[in-house]
C-alpha positions in Angstrom: -20.8 -4.6 -18.2 -21.4 -1.2 -16.6 -18.8 0.4 -14.4 -20.6 -0.6 -11.2 -20.6 -4.3 -12.0 -17.0 -4.0 -13.2 -15.8 -2.5 -10.0 -17.6 -5.1 -7.9 -15.9 -7.9 -9.9 -12.6 -6.1 -9.6 -13.0 -5.7 -5.8 -13.4 -9.5 -5.5 -10.3 -10.1 -7.6 -8.3 -7.5 -5.6 -9.3 -8.9 -2.2 -8.4 -12.4 -3.4 -5.0 -11.4 -4.8 -2.0 -13.3 -3.4 -0.5 -10.1 -2.1 -3.2 -10.0 0.6 -2.3 -13.5 1.7 1.5 -13.1 1.4 3.7 -15.2 3.7 5.2 -12.0 5.2 1.7 -10.8 6.3 0.8 -14.2 7.7 4.0 -14.6 9.7 4.5 -11.0 10.8 0.8 -10.7 11.7 1.3 -13.5 14.2 4.0 -11.5 15.9 6.7 -13.9 14.7 9.5 -11.4 14.3 12.5 -10.6 16.4 13.2 -7.1 17.7 15.8 -6.7 15.0 13.4 -8.0 12.4 10.8 -5.4 13.5 13.4 -2.6 13.2 14.3 -3.8 9.7 10.7 -3.8 8.7 10.1 -0.4 10.2 13.0 1.3 8.5 12.4 -0.3 5.1 8.6 0.2 5.1 9.2 3.9 5.8 10.8 4.2 2.4 7.4 3.3 1.0 5.2 5.4 3.3 7.1 8.6 2.9 6.5 8.8 -0.8 3.1 7.2 -1.2 1.2 10.4 -1.0 3.3 11.8 -3.8 1.6 9.4 -6.2 -1.6 11.2 -5.6 0.0 14.6 -6.2 1.4 13.3 -9.5 -2.0 11.9 -10.5 -3.7 15.2 -9.8 -1.3 17.0 -12.1 -2.5 14.7 -14.9 -6.2 15.5 -14.4 -6.0 18.7 -16.3 -9.5 18.8 -17.6 -11.4 17.1 -14.9 -11.8 19.4 -11.9 -14.3 17.2 -10.0 -11.6 14.4 -10.1 -9.0 16.8 -9.0 -11.1 17.8 -6.0 -11.8 14.2 -5.1 -8.1 13.3 -5.1 -7.2 16.5 -3.3 -9.5 15.6 -0.5 -7.7 12.3 0.0 -4.4 14.1 -0.2 -5.5 16.5 2.4 -6.0 13.6 4.8 -2.6 12.2 3.9 -1.1 15.5 4.9 -2.8 15.4 8.3 -5.2 18.2 7.5 -2.1 20.4 6.9 -0.9 19.8 10.4 2.8 18.9 10.1 2.7 16.7 13.2 -0.1 14.6 11.8 1.0 13.9 8.2 1.3 10.2 7.5 5.1 10.3 7.3 5.1 12.2 10.6 2.8 9.5 12.2 5.2 6.9 10.8 8.2 8.7 12.3 6.4 8.6 15.7 6.2 4.8 15.3 9.9 4.7 14.5 10.8 6.7 17.5 8.6 4.4 19.7 10.9 1.6 18.6 13.9 3.6 19.6 15.1 4.2 16.1 16.8 7.6 15.4 16.7 9.6 12.2 20.3 8.7 11.5 19.4 5.0 11.8 16.3 5.1 9.7 18.1 7.0 6.9 21.3 4.9 6.8 20.5 1.5 5.2 20.0 1.4 1.4 16.4 0.8 0.3 15.5 -2.8 -0.6 15.4 -3.2 -4.4 11.9 -4.7 -4.2 10.7 -1.5 -2.5 12.5 0.6 -5.2 10.7 -1.4 -7.8 7.3 -0.8 -6.1 8.0 3.0 -6.0 9.2 3.2 -9.6 6.3 1.2 -10.9 3.8 3.5 -9.2 5.5 6.7 -10.4 5.3 5.3 -13.9 1.6 4.5 -13.7 0.5 7.8 -12.1 2.6 9.8 -14.6 1.1 8.0 -17.6 -0.8 10.6 -19.7 -3.8 8.2 -19.6 -5.0 8.7 -16.1 -6.9 5.4 -16.1 -3.6 3.7 -15.3 -3.0 5.9 -12.2 -6.6 5.5 -11.1 -6.4 1.8 -11.2 -3.2 1.7 -9.2 -4.3 4.2 -6.5 -7.9 3.3 -6.3 -8.8 -0.4 -6.4 -5.2 -1.6 -5.8 -4.5 0.7 -2.9 -7.7 1.7 -1.0 -9.3 -1.8 -0.8 -6.3 -3.8 0.3 -4.7 -1.4 2.8 -7.2 -1.8 5.7 -6.8 -5.6 6.0 -3.0 -5.4 5.4 -2.6 -2.8 8.1 -4.7 -4.8 10.5 -2.2 -7.6 10.2 0.8 -5.3 10.5 -0.6 -3.6 13.7 -1.6 -6.9 15.3 1.9 -8.3 14.6 3.6 -5.3 16.0 1.6 -5.4 19.2 2.4 -9.1 19.7 6.1 -8.8 18.7 7.1 -5.7 20.6 4.1 -4.6 22.6 3.8 -1.1 21.2 0.9 1.1 22.6 -1.9 2.1 20.3 -0.7 5.7 20.0 2.6 4.5 18.5 0.6 2.5 15.9 -1.6 5.3 14.7 -0.1 5.2 11.2 -1.5 1.7 10.8 -4.7 1.9 12.8 -5.9 5.2 11.2 -5.8 3.7 7.8 -8.1 0.9 8.8 -11.0 3.3 9.2 -9.9 6.2 7.0 -9.3 4.1 3.9 -12.9 2.9 3.9 -14.0 6.4 3.1 -11.1 6.9 0.8 -12.2 3.8 -1.1 -15.7 5.1 -1.6 -14.3 8.4 -2.9 -11.8 6.7 -5.2 -14.4 4.3 -6.6 -16.7 7.2 -7.4 -13.8 8.8 -9.1 -12.8 5.7 -11.1 -16.4 4.8 -12.2 -16.7 7.4 -15.1 -13.4 6.2 -16.5 -14.5 2.5 -16.4 -17.7 2.7 -18.5 -16.3 1.0 -21.6 -14.2 -2.1 -22.3 -11.1 -0.1 -22.9 -11.3 1.8 -19.7 -12.0 -1.3 -17.7 -9.1 -3.1 -19.3 -6.7 -0.3 -18.3 -8.0 0.2 -14.8 -7.8 -3.6 -14.1 -4.3 -3.9 -15.8 -2.9 -1.2 -13.6 -4.6 -2.5 -10.4 -3.0 -5.9 -11.0 0.4 -4.4 -11.8 0.2 -2.5 -8.5 -0.7 -5.6 -6.5 2.0 -7.7 -8.2 4.5 -5.0 -7.3 3.2 -5.1 -3.7 3.8 -8.9 -3.7 7.4 -8.2 -4.8 7.8 -5.6 -2.1 6.5 -8.1 0.5 9.0 -10.7 -0.9 11.8 -8.3 -0.2 10.6 -7.6 3.4 10.2 -11.3 4.1 13.8 -11.9 3.1 15.1 -8.9 5.0 13.2 -9.5 8.2 13.6 -13.3 8.3 16.9 -13.8 6.5 15.5 -16.7 4.4 13.8 -17.2 1.1 10.1 -16.6 0.8 8.3 -20.0 1.2 6.7 -21.3 -2.0 2.9 -21.6 -2.1 1.7 -25.0 -0.9 0.5 -25.9 -4.4 3.9 -25.2 -5.9 5.6 -27.2 -3.2 3.5 -30.2 -3.9 4.1 -29.9 -7.6 7.8 -29.7 -7.1 7.8 -32.8 -4.9 5.8 -34.7 -7.6 
């Protein structure tokens, strides 16, 4: 199949991945979280947000002979850095959210990072540093730009219901809902030339699935930390175990 058909099929697979229907997103999105649970989520999710743009920077350093790809990725990175405004970088917007919850820098830096979040971070550094840039493109393109808008809609809705934060405090989440639509277009145009043959498609898909699986693990960790209980089994697994 050509790269266009491949990416359309991959998009359907990505949108249907269990990570996008994770019990954490379902429960948190309904506003079912205590004030302490929201604080736990906010602090731990920051560990993910503050390094996510560095994956792009690492991938750019791998694109040594593809200047158009460097430029495409640099444009997205420019947005991640708030157009070079230090008050509008994505980590800065997230810290605005933390402060709106009354969380101080000392508090958000103190707890150890959940191992499931550490796993997500290390998995992505490994993929974007791979000499074969198709692995990094799969992780940061299909597995990141397509899922983030629906995920962030759930997170922002849940935060509004649980703690009643105003829109300005949630900009880190709401901005991604619209911004990542354009980022997805840019990334898919960047990925397409690297997914024109079977080998390229295999590597892009493999890394996209690895990224999404790591996201599921990260959400597992957040569920346990926020709710203090194991992640519920999917309904089909529950039925199977009863039988």
